[in-house]
C-alpha positions as CSV (number, residue, x, y, z in Angstrom):
1,M,42.3,121.8,51.6
2,T,43.3,122.7,55.2
3,N,41.2,120.1,57.1
4,V,39.7,122.6,59.5
5,S,36.4,122.0,61.4
6,R,33.4,124.4,61.1
7,Q,33.7,124.9,64.8
8,A,37.4,126.1,64.5
9,I,36.5,128.5,61.7
10,S,33.6,129.8,63.8
11,K,35.9,130.5,66.7
12,W,38.3,132.3,64.4
13,E,35.5,134.4,63.1
14,V,34.2,135.5,66.5
15,G,37.8,136.1,67.7
16,S,37.8,133.6,70.6
17,T,40.8,131.8,68.9
18,Y,43.2,132.2,66.1
19,P,44.8,129.7,63.7
20,D,48.3,128.3,64.3
21,I,51.2,129.5,62.1
22,D,51.1,126.4,59.9
23,R,47.4,126.9,59.2
24,L,48.0,130.6,58.4
25,V,50.5,129.5,55.8
26,Q,48.1,127.1,54.4
27,I,45.4,129.8,54.1
28,S,47.7,132.3,52.6
29,N,48.7,129.7,49.9
30,L,45.1,128.8,49.4
31,F,44.0,132.4,48.8
32,D,47.3,133.4,47.1
33,I,48.0,136.3,49.6
34,T,51.0,137.0,51.7
35,L,51.1,136.3,55.4
36,D,51.7,139.9,56.0
37,S,48.4,141.0,54.4
38,L,46.6,138.1,55.9
39,I,47.6,139.0,59.4
40,K,47.9,142.8,59.2
41,G,44.5,143.0,57.4
42,D,42.8,141.9,60.6
43,D,43.0,144.7,63.2
44,S,41.8,142.5,66.0
45,L,44.4,139.9,65.3
46,K,47.1,142.5,65.2
47,K,46.0,143.8,68.7
48,S,46.1,140.3,70.1
49,I,49.7,139.7,69.0
50,V,51.9,140.8,71.7
51,I,55.7,141.2,71.1
52,T,57.7,142.0,74.2
53,K,61.1,143.6,73.9
54,N,63.0,142.2,76.7
55,A,66.6,143.5,76.9
56,K,67.6,140.6,79.1
57,A,66.1,137.8,76.9
58,Q,69.2,135.7,77.1
59,T,69.8,133.9,80.3
60,N,73.4,132.9,81.3
61,V,74.1,129.4,82.4
62,W,74.4,130.1,86.1
63,E,71.2,132.1,86.1
64,F,69.4,129.2,84.4
65,M,70.8,126.6,86.8
66,R,69.8,128.7,89.8
67,S,66.3,129.4,88.6
68,T,65.6,125.7,87.7
69,G,67.1,124.1,90.8
70,W,70.1,122.5,89.1
71,M,72.6,124.4,91.4
72,M,71.0,122.5,94.3
73,V,71.3,119.2,92.6
74,I,75.0,119.9,91.7
75,A,75.7,121.0,95.3
76,I,74.1,117.8,96.7
77,I,76.1,115.6,94.3
78,Y,79.3,117.4,95.2
79,L,78.6,117.0,99.0
80,V,77.8,113.3,98.6
81,T,80.8,112.7,96.5
82,K,83.1,114.4,99.1
83,M,81.6,112.3,101.9
84,I,82.1,109.0,100.0
85,I,85.7,110.0,99.2
86,A,86.2,110.9,103.0
87,V,84.7,107.6,104.1
88,F,86.8,105.4,101.8
89,S,90.1,107.4,102.2
């Protein structure tokens, strides 16, 4: 079986939560139906699934480094290295 609690199933039934993808695969295998029919058969589930089409989904390296603060870390390491080299030269 799928080892799902009654509380979890109750939440699925009222629509407050939905099963994760692994659980959906188990349910589709158990009832011998496709994932497509399992998911698309539930209109409220279809409405809750949001797929965004972001043309700029891929981030280049420099943009990632700037947004996560890595550029600052690299700049500080560079400056400290330059000062150490200047002191010991």
